[in-house]
C-alpha positions, -999 to +999 in steps of 0.1 A: -001+731-159-017+697-163-022+672-190-032+687-224-054+657-232-077+660-202-114+656-206-119+690-190-120+711-223-142+737-239-145+753-273-132+788-279-141+806-311-113+829-324-112+854-351-077+864-363-064+886-390-037+868-410-017+877-442-036+863-472-012+834-479-012+823-442-050+826-441-052+804-471-030+778-455-050+780-423-083+775-442-068+745-461-056+730-428-090+735-413-107+717-442-082+688-444-073+683-407-098+701-384-078+691-353-045+705-367-052+742-359-064+732-324-032+714-318-011+742-331-029+768-310-027+745-280+011+741-285+016+778-289-004+787-258+013+760-238+047+774-248+035+809-239+023+798-205+056+780-197+076+810-209+055+834-188+059+812-157+096+809-162+099+847-165+079+852-133+102+828-115+132+845-129+120+880-118+115+867-082+151+854-081+164+822-068+146+806-038+166+809-006+184+778+005+177+770+041+205+758+064+212+722+060+189+714+031+217+711+005+251+705+021+241+691+055+257+721+072+241+752+085+252+782+064+266+812+084 
């Protein structure tokens, strides 16, 4: 997935519909700490990406173990 603090970044403009109280909190956070919402979204998307990757691996099942790679003995 890579380092989240890489220099390879770009801006994305989002428009979301939020409940009024949450929207007010988001606007306040944007005024007082402009990087906060960026970090929150980055955190959420990173979690989503990890979850999606784990689900894909889970649906593929465990990787087969070849012969002597684990125990030192060839499996029958």
